[in-house]
C-alpha positions as CSV (number, residue, x, y, z in Angstrom):
1,M,-8.6,1.0,39.5
2,G,-6.8,-1.9,37.9
3,I,-3.2,-1.7,37.0
4,E,-2.7,-1.6,33.2
5,S,-0.4,-4.4,31.9
6,E,2.9,-3.7,30.3
7,N,3.3,-4.1,26.6
8,K,5.3,-7.0,25.2
9,T,9.0,-6.9,24.2
10,I,9.5,-6.9,20.5
11,A,12.4,-9.0,19.1
12,I,13.6,-8.5,15.5
13,N,16.8,-10.0,14.1
14,G,18.1,-10.8,17.6
15,E,17.5,-7.2,18.9
16,K,15.0,-6.5,21.6
17,V,12.9,-3.4,21.9
18,A,11.5,-3.2,25.5
19,P,8.2,-1.5,26.5
20,G,8.7,2.3,26.4
21,Q,11.6,2.1,24.0
22,N,11.9,3.3,20.4
23,K,14.6,1.8,18.3
24,L,15.9,1.4,14.7
25,V,16.6,-2.2,13.9
26,Q,18.2,-3.5,10.7
27,I,17.5,-6.8,9.0
28,D,20.4,-8.0,6.9
29,I,19.2,-9.4,3.6
30,A,22.1,-9.9,1.1
31,R,25.1,-8.2,-0.5
32,L,25.5,-6.4,-3.8
33,P,28.1,-7.8,-6.2
34,T,30.5,-5.2,-4.8
35,G,30.2,-6.7,-1.3
36,T,28.0,-3.8,0.0
37,L,25.6,-5.2,2.6
38,I,21.9,-4.5,2.0
39,H,19.5,-4.4,4.9
40,I,15.9,-3.5,5.6
41,P,15.5,-0.6,8.1
42,V,12.8,-1.3,10.7
43,H,11.7,1.5,13.1
44,V,10.0,0.2,16.3
45,F,7.9,2.4,18.5
46,N,7.0,0.3,21.6
47,A,4.8,2.0,24.2
48,K,4.8,1.0,27.8
49,K,1.1,0.1,28.0
50,A,-0.2,-3.1,26.4
51,G,-2.0,-2.8,23.1
52,P,-2.0,-4.0,19.5
53,T,1.1,-4.0,17.3
54,V,0.5,-2.4,13.9
55,L,2.9,-2.7,10.9
56,V,3.1,0.2,8.5
57,Q,5.2,-0.6,5.5
58,A,6.1,0.9,2.1
59,G,8.4,0.1,-0.9
60,L,7.4,-3.6,-1.3
61,H,7.7,-2.6,-5.0
62,G,10.8,-0.5,-5.3
63,D,9.5,2.0,-7.7
64,E,6.4,2.9,-5.7
65,I,7.9,5.8,-3.9
66,N,4.7,7.6,-2.7
67,G,4.4,5.2,0.2
68,V,8.1,5.7,1.0
69,E,7.7,9.4,1.2
70,T,4.5,9.0,3.3
71,V,6.3,7.0,5.9
72,R,9.4,9.2,5.8
73,R,7.3,12.3,6.6
74,M,5.6,10.6,9.4
75,L,8.9,9.6,10.9
76,Q,10.3,13.1,10.4
77,N,7.4,14.7,12.1
78,D,7.2,12.2,15.0
79,L,3.7,11.2,14.1
80,F,4.1,7.7,15.6
81,D,3.6,9.1,19.1
82,I,1.6,6.3,20.7
83,K,0.3,5.7,24.2
84,K,-0.2,2.0,24.0
85,G,0.8,-1.0,21.9
86,A,3.5,-0.8,19.2
87,V,4.0,0.4,15.7
88,I,6.6,-1.3,13.4
89,V,7.5,1.0,10.5
90,V,9.3,-0.2,7.4
91,P,9.9,2.7,5.0
92,I,11.5,0.6,2.2
93,L,11.0,-3.2,2.1
94,N,12.5,-3.8,-1.4
95,I,15.8,-2.0,-1.1
96,F,17.1,-3.6,-4.3
97,G,14.2,-2.4,-6.3
98,F,14.4,1.1,-4.8
99,I,18.0,1.7,-5.8
100,H,17.4,0.3,-9.3
101,F,14.2,2.3,-9.8
102,S,12.5,-1.1,-10.4
103,R,9.3,-2.8,-9.2
104,D,11.3,-6.0,-8.8
105,V,14.6,-7.3,-7.5
106,P,17.6,-7.7,-9.9
107,D,16.7,-11.2,-11.0
108,G,13.3,-9.9,-12.3
109,K,11.2,-11.5,-9.6
110,D,8.4,-9.7,-7.7
111,V,8.8,-9.8,-3.9
112,N,5.0,-9.3,-3.6
113,R,4.5,-12.6,-5.5
114,S,7.1,-14.5,-3.4
115,F,5.5,-14.8,0.1
116,P,5.9,-16.7,2.4
117,G,9.2,-17.3,0.7
118,R,12.0,-19.9,1.1
119,K,15.3,-19.6,3.0
120,T,17.2,-21.1,0.0
121,G,15.1,-19.7,-2.8
122,S,15.5,-16.8,-5.2
123,L,16.5,-13.4,-3.9
124,A,12.8,-12.3,-3.8
125,S,11.9,-15.5,-2.0
126,R,14.7,-15.0,0.5
127,I,13.5,-11.5,1.3
128,A,10.0,-12.7,1.7
129,Y,11.1,-15.5,3.9
130,T,13.2,-13.3,6.2
131,Y,10.4,-10.8,6.5
132,T,7.8,-13.5,7.2
133,S,10.0,-15.0,9.9
134,E,11.1,-11.7,11.6
135,I,8.2,-9.3,11.2
136,L,4.9,-11.1,10.8
137,P,5.0,-13.0,14.0
138,Q,5.2,-9.7,15.9
139,I,2.1,-7.9,14.5
140,D,-1.6,-7.9,14.9
141,F,-2.6,-5.6,12.0
142,G,-0.9,-4.5,8.8
143,I,-1.0,-1.4,6.5
144,D,0.7,-1.9,3.2
145,L,1.4,1.2,1.0
146,H,1.4,0.9,-2.8
147,T,0.9,3.0,-6.0
148,G,-0.4,2.1,-9.4
149,G,2.0,0.2,-11.6
150,G,3.5,1.6,-14.8
151,Q,1.8,4.9,-15.6
152,R,-1.5,4.0,-14.0
153,F,-2.5,6.6,-11.5
154,N,-4.6,5.2,-8.6
155,F,-6.9,7.7,-6.9
156,P,-6.4,7.2,-3.1
157,Q,-8.2,3.9,-2.2
158,I,-8.1,1.0,0.3
159,R,-8.3,-2.6,-0.6
160,Y,-9.2,-5.3,1.9
161,S,-9.8,-9.0,1.9
162,Q,-13.4,-10.1,1.5
163,E,-12.7,-13.2,3.7
164,D,-11.6,-11.0,6.6
165,K,-14.2,-8.8,8.4
166,Q,-11.5,-7.2,10.5
167,S,-9.7,-5.9,7.5
168,K,-12.9,-4.2,6.3
169,K,-13.1,-2.4,9.6
170,L,-9.5,-1.2,9.2
171,A,-10.4,0.0,5.6
172,E,-13.4,1.9,7.0
173,A,-11.2,3.4,9.7
174,F,-8.5,4.5,7.2
175,N,-11.2,6.5,5.4
176,A,-9.6,6.9,2.0
177,P,-11.9,8.4,-0.7
178,F,-12.7,4.8,-1.9
179,Y,-12.5,1.3,-0.4
180,F,-13.4,-2.1,-1.8
181,A,-12.8,-5.8,-1.4
182,S,-10.2,-7.2,-3.8
183,R,-9.1,-10.8,-4.5
184,L,-6.1,-12.2,-2.9
185,I,-3.1,-12.7,-5.2
186,A,-1.0,-15.8,-4.9
187,G,2.3,-15.1,-3.2
188,S,1.3,-11.6,-2.0
189,F,2.1,-10.1,1.4
190,R,-1.6,-9.7,2.1
191,K,-2.4,-13.3,1.4
192,A,0.5,-14.5,3.6
193,S,-0.6,-12.3,6.4
194,L,-4.2,-13.4,6.2
195,R,-3.1,-17.0,6.5
196,M,-1.3,-16.1,9.7
197,G,-4.5,-14.4,11.0
198,I,-3.3,-10.9,10.5
199,P,-5.9,-8.4,9.1
200,T,-4.1,-6.3,6.5
201,I,-5.2,-3.5,4.2
202,V,-3.5,-2.1,1.1
203,Y,-3.4,1.6,0.4
204,E,-3.1,2.4,-3.3
205,A,-2.5,6.0,-4.4
206,G,-0.6,7.7,-7.2
207,E,1.7,6.1,-9.7
208,S,5.2,4.7,-9.7
209,M,8.3,6.9,-9.7
210,R,6.2,10.1,-9.1
211,F,5.3,11.9,-5.9
212,D,1.7,13.0,-5.6
213,E,1.1,15.4,-2.7
214,G,-2.6,14.5,-2.3
215,S,-1.9,10.8,-2.1
216,I,0.9,11.4,0.4
217,E,-1.3,13.6,2.7
218,Q,-4.2,11.2,2.4
219,G,-1.9,8.3,3.3
220,M,-0.6,10.1,6.4
221,L,-4.1,11.0,7.6
222,G,-5.4,7.4,6.9
223,I,-2.6,5.8,9.0
224,K,-3.3,8.2,11.8
225,N,-7.1,7.4,11.5
226,V,-6.3,3.7,11.9
227,L,-4.1,4.2,15.0
228,N,-6.7,6.5,16.4
229,S,-9.5,3.9,15.9
230,L,-7.4,1.4,17.9
231,G,-6.9,3.9,20.7
232,M,-3.1,4.0,20.2
233,L,-2.4,7.7,19.7
234,S,-1.2,9.9,22.6
235,K,-3.4,12.8,21.3
236,K,-6.8,11.6,20.2
237,M,-7.8,12.9,16.8
238,A,-11.2,14.6,16.2
239,S,-13.7,12.6,14.3
240,W,-13.7,13.1,10.5
241,E,-16.9,14.1,8.6
242,K,-16.3,12.9,5.0
243,K,-16.9,9.2,4.8
244,S,-15.2,6.8,2.4
245,I,-17.2,5.4,-0.5
246,E,-17.5,1.7,-0.7
247,L,-17.3,0.2,-4.2
248,N,-19.1,-3.1,-4.6
249,K,-18.5,-3.5,-8.3
250,T,-15.3,-2.7,-10.3
251,R,-14.4,-3.0,-13.9
252,W,-11.4,-2.1,-16.1
253,L,-12.2,-0.4,-19.4
254,R,-9.7,-1.5,-22.0
255,A,-8.6,-0.1,-25.4
256,S,-10.6,-1.6,-28.3
257,R,-7.9,-0.4,-30.7
258,A,-4.4,1.1,-30.6
259,G,-3.7,4.8,-30.8
260,M,-3.3,8.0,-28.9
261,F,-5.3,7.9,-25.6
262,I,-7.0,11.2,-24.6
263,P,-8.8,11.1,-21.2
264,Q,-11.6,13.6,-20.8
265,K,-12.5,13.0,-17.2
266,V,-10.6,13.7,-14.0
267,N,-9.5,10.8,-11.7
268,G,-11.8,10.4,-8.7
269,S,-14.8,12.0,-10.4
270,S,-18.2,10.5,-10.6
271,V,-19.6,9.4,-14.0
272,V,-23.0,8.5,-15.4
273,K,-23.8,5.6,-17.7
274,G,-23.1,6.4,-21.3
275,E,-20.9,9.5,-20.5
276,I,-17.8,10.0,-22.7
277,L,-14.7,9.4,-20.6
278,G,-12.1,9.9,-23.3
279,M,-11.1,8.7,-26.7
280,I,-8.5,6.9,-28.7
281,T,-7.4,8.5,-32.0
282,D,-4.9,8.0,-34.7
283,T,-2.1,10.4,-35.4
284,D,-3.8,11.7,-38.6
285,A,-7.0,12.7,-36.8
286,K,-9.1,10.6,-39.2
287,K,-10.4,7.9,-36.8
288,N,-11.3,8.1,-33.2
289,K,-13.0,5.8,-30.8
290,K,-15.0,7.2,-27.9
291,I,-14.8,5.5,-24.6
292,K,-18.2,5.5,-22.7
293,A,-19.0,4.6,-19.1
294,P,-20.8,1.2,-19.1
295,F,-22.5,2.1,-15.7
296,S,-22.8,5.0,-13.3
297,G,-20.1,5.2,-10.7
298,Y,-16.6,6.6,-10.1
299,I,-13.2,6.6,-11.8
300,F,-10.5,5.5,-9.4
301,C,-7.7,4.8,-11.8
302,I,-6.5,6.4,-15.1
303,N,-3.7,5.2,-17.3
304,H,-1.4,8.1,-18.1
305,Q,0.2,6.3,-21.0
306,A,-0.4,8.6,-24.0
307,V,0.1,5.9,-26.7
308,V,-1.8,2.6,-26.0
309,N,-2.2,-0.8,-27.7
310,Q,-5.3,-2.8,-28.1
311,G,-6.3,-4.4,-24.8
312,D,-4.5,-1.9,-22.6
313,A,-6.3,-0.9,-19.4
314,L,-7.5,2.8,-19.6
315,F,-9.9,3.5,-16.8
316,H,-10.8,1.6,-13.6
317,L,-14.5,2.2,-12.7
318,G,-16.4,1.3,-9.6
319,C,-20.0,1.7,-8.3
């Protein structure tokens, strides 16, 4: 029998994590006006045996707390027990946004539109630059946890890059209820990682500033599914029966008029062409506009905003 090679040493912010070692590393970012130092906590689980390095991160948008809780629970329950390779876990990337209950950093810029960043740029750009320099060179795969923005509730779903076949394989392994290819956004973490040859998937589930138990549980299971597919877990998981549904066509249904939005279908449910999904009505109950499905498929996002304006996104459908 051949001797298995030892895993690589991981170095972040000048600190080394040797094979067989688990360690909490902190990346210093900036200070608050009070002088309080803000840093990004990075948990490194480095097995002795050689294998891939997977990044699991949350809180790139500070108000998207479902992912933060997903990672916290996995850390609390020691679910990153791996037998080979390494897992780098970042529970909150955008610390500034998290403490301000905001998607962005204090200057209003979006860190997920600032990659790869600049050392002397805006605060968002500096965070992205530091992260790109310290974390991305270490990893082979990435799992980025998000939720719907505003009051949009995303049913658990995985998004991957059409240009990257390996990211599609990760999406299939995650086995969320839905998965589909989505376009790369300029300045996003996923686009920056793809340019560096790192297959990355984005898990979208729930809505900002609210915990959703189903989304959290599905996220934990999906992360374990990916690690299991890479042969990294100490205890191999049993195969799962329910398979993720791939969506090849997606479309937002938008409000044709302003008013009170009343959904009549449950998120994640299947629909048939022409079926009534909800309605927009005025406060006097004199006028209402029915919203019908333009094709048969599935609802994978619903806007929970009760009062909407013309053009607002209401349902996200896929087939």
